[in-house]
Steps between C-alpha positions, in 0.01 A plus 500: 500500500420213274470164668573342836400144589517515882414758764763595757330704777810715552526577129124565478508754783814663358345537155169636632663760728748592226210549260318729745812712562594517133154595379466767770831659393412468131161669536635763740758593236227549240296712740796707615618575146152607389481731802843648426384569145203700629204261520346493852277200421723231659544707817125566519440125476755420769744325268816700581585261782706187559215344696434174308129507584455808281642317200351150527223396265280228661477283188860568407606393850317168467689443177823587682427221748447263208831607342683456833353150535550376145771718347269568206256775409463871546431721800465874517450803719243776476590717198584861583253740343632827360383770262751559218337834424592629845864398470794677344657376177194323358568152365862528616371549853289186463812311391688626807218389731501158335879466517506588870350162593759268341782738599391478864518120484850512351612746770366275777680199352817708472479617862477138615738335253799733529553446876438129443787490249733719707438316827458151357646329808271687737201422280587130507487514882144631505223256599378296199154662507659847479716394205195351329297816548772738376570284196129474427454877531789571262389241244137606514576869454722434199232272356229762559709770335569279196136391474358851532729629226329277242320739260157341541194655664450558789871468582727799549703415192220605264460839671876555485506406131202724428681792663813442292343441158390787271170666586295327230541168687334632818133475386575152362674347803345686796145355456639146526515546879124450529546142375825453691414216735325302227804529272744420781309195620481366145875538459574336836261206484482433123807292424564618141524860626728433799822546298410870484556516877811286510676655202473848651514444876772236527777706330409801714494291818830330417664836427378653825603192697847503349548871569361499853582154632795410280330176396255378241157387611197305394205736468234433756675229699493516881 
């Protein structure tokens, strides 16, 4: 999602709707996993639902519109709140909740891409706008999964890493979440730090694209 010089209305609508669907599934997966592990907080807050309205953050949605228009930037949904002390398996439970989001995006891409590969002729006969939307949804979900696996706060990758590393790392890494958006925005918009994103996310995206679509891809292109 880094750079587009012209705005195609069909592509813009496809990206925006794909974002809304993908974020709703991503956040639902977080909420559902936390509930399964014993924390009722997401259910009490109405987050165990696929209704996109429950998962949209107003400011994050405005940024999504900007990303859909320009192909650059960062958008986000409303983070799912959960209490790790009410869940089973402690920091490992937190890692499972974090991993559920990217895994849900990969599963959605897989559900769409496998029939597309098996029934390639039928897919080619679909209306162009349908082909555009399906391709956008697959690409976006793989990109979201790869991006969220970066071990930087407030992304899921840091929580997963924290749950895997030895216990003495937890009090060091966990507090970084409170500065998450500041750190992430610096990395995204400060050019010298951008290689951190590319060097981690692009190999993951390319690997997922090769496994699921049978092709290589350019991260963030629509």
